[in-house]
Structure formats: structure tokens, C-alpha cells
C-alpha positions, 0 to 999 in steps of 0.5 A: 499498500505505501509503495503505490500511494507513493508512485501515485503521489510523485507521479501527479506532483512530478507531472504536474510540475514538468508540465507547469514548466513546459507550459511556461517555458515553451512558446504558445504555438508550440504544438498548438492542438488546431481547432477544425470541424471535427474538433471537441474544443473551442479553444486554444490547447496544447499537446504538451501532456505526453512531453511531462507524463511518458518521461515520469512515468518512465524514470519513477518504473526506473527508481523503482523498478527493484522493489516492485519486481520489474526486471531489467529485460522487461524496463529496457524493453518497455522504455525503449519501446515508450520512447520509439512512440514518445518520439513518434507521436511528438514527430505526427503531433507537428508535422502529421507523419505518414500512417506507415511510419506510425504503424510500423512504429507501434509494431515495433514497439510491440514486439520489443515489449511483448519479448520484454514480458519473457519467455514464461509469460503466458495467457493462454497455455493450455489453448495456444502454441507460445509462438501463436499467443506471442503474436496474437499479444503483439497485435492486441498491443498495437490495438491498445496502443492505436484504441487509446489514441482514438479515444483520447479527444475530450477534455478529461477523457484519459483521466476518466476512462483510463484513470479510473480503471488503472486506480483500480489496478493499482488498488488490486495490487496495494491489497495483495490481488495483483502483483507488484508489477502491473499495479506499480505501472497503473499506479504511476500512470494514473498518478501522471494522469491525475497530475494532468489533470490540473491543465486538462479539466474543461476547458483544457488548456493541455492536452496528452497528443500523440506523443502521450497517447500512443506510450501510455496506451502501450504501457497501460496495454502492458498492465492490463496484459499483466493483471489478466495474468495475475488474476484473470484475464476477465479481470484485465479485459473488464476494467478498459472495457469501455475504452475497447468497446467504444472504439471497436464498435465505432471502427465496425461501423465505420467499416461497414459505411465505407468510411476510410477508417485512417482519415480523422473523425468525430463518430466514437460514442462519446464525441456523438454524445457531446455534439449532441447536446452533452457537455464535457462534464456530463460525458466524462462523469457519466464514463468515469461512474462507469468505469467505478462500475467495472472496476467492481465487475473487474473485481468479481470476474476475478473471484473464485467463485464462479457465478460470481465471476459470471454476474461480474462480466454480465454487469459488465457488458451490459453496464457498457451497452447501455452508455454505448447506446444513450450515447450514440442516442441523438437529442436536441441542443 
């Protein structure tokens, strides 16, 4: 418990202080977010969040690595993977890189990090050969990187949508239900997002940018993989279920409509709600409440009691479905 709390507080304070320094020292036009017809913000903001949070998280993992059970192999590969995506994201924030470069760097980072999990890391050893499982983990990491990037499109969305599930994961570790490694990664990112919230609350003056959402998506994916091994696969899946469900259903919807899935858009359920008259706070507080429910469901899904696991999974699916349908239900402004 003390170590988890220390990580959260250290990440929150360091991220807030570093963000404040960057905000003051860097010119106002540096990584300024443009406003167009797809934007969900109407005021100037800067994509500086990732420049502060990602270095803070990586440095804290190195400082506390020995205490939290992260070996050198994992730390090196996760740090390099995050650095690759951090640089790629920063360049993309400035110059809009081709999709081929973005996907290539995501594959490289995901392969590195899957290797870093070690040869003994298995989720489905009784069902899949190791080589196939590793390949699926790489693809899942690439998808998680992208869905985190997709869902980072509204003030406080990353804080409520990803920060709360990570806080639950950190809590599981603090009470001995999950490993310290997964819990500490979650605690460091959740703390970083807490410090970021000071600048990202409506009306936001700072966004994460791709330099934040891409590497944080990678690290969050690793944390959820690890808790899936520590507890149950259902637990690792339910915690980020809102992000997974919104991103996946939106992707399917766009494919069915014949859209270019690589083109920017504002068709996610939470974006539809915002554009149909919901306030930012209504959207993010709804997501926050849903994620509290999902955190409880994830705990139930990790139980040894089979009926409890079934109830946890069922409530999670029904709750997410209900929120997505509510968000997509148009209402007059």
C-alpha cells in the first residue's frame, strides 16, 4: 500500500510541475492543437501532456523497478518502446506522419515489449502454442495503442476513461490481489494522469497529444496483460472495457459505412454525445461512473466463485452497452 501510494503521489506532483514548467517555457505556438470541424474543443490548447507524463512514468519505473519486481529486460524494452512511440507521437503532433510510419513504429514497440514480458509470460498456455500467443499479444498491443489514441478526444476523457481503471488495478495490487509489477505501472500512469487533470479539466489548456496517448497506450496495455495473468483474463479485459467497446464498435460502424478508417473523424460514442448536446462534464462523469462499476465487475470476475465471475462479466457487458447506446442516442441541443 505505501509503495503504490508513493508512486501515485510522486507521478502526480512530478507531472503537474513538469507540465507547468513546459507550459511557461515553451512558445505558445509549440504543439498547438488546431481547431476544425471535427474538433471537440473551441479554445486554444497545446499538446504538451505526453512530453511530461511519459518521462515521469518511465523514470519512476526505473527508480522503483527493483522494489516492484520489474526485471531489467522488461524495463529496457518497455522504456525503448515508449521512447519510440513518444518520439513518433511528437513528430506526428507537429507534422502528421504517414500511417505507414506510425504502424511500423507501433509494431516495433509492441514486438519489443512482448519480448520484454519474458518467455514465461503466458495467458493461454493450455489453448495456444507460445509463438501464436506471442503474435496475438503483439497485435493486441498495437490495437490498444491505437484505441487509446482514438479515445483521447475530449477534455478529461483519458483521466476518467483510463485513469480510473488504472486506479482500480493499482488498488488490486495494494491489497495483494494483483502483482506489484502491474499495479505499480498502473499507479505511475494514474498518478501522471491526475497531475495532467489540472491542465486538462474543461476548458482544457493542455492535451496529451500523440506523444502521450501512443506510449501510454503501450504501457497501459502491458499493465492490463499483466493483471490478466495475475488474476483472470476477464479482469484485464473488463477494466478498460469502455475504451475497447467504444473504439471497436466505432471501427466496425465506419467499416460498414465504407469510411476510410485511417481518416480523422468524430464518430466515437462519447463524441456523438458531446455533439448532440451533452456537456463535457456530463460525458466524462458518465464514463467515470461506468468505470467505477467496471472496476467492481473486474474484481468480481477475478473471484474463485464461478457465479460471482459470471455476474461480474454480465453486469460489465450490460453496463457498457447501455452507456454506448445512451451516448449514441441523439438529442436536440
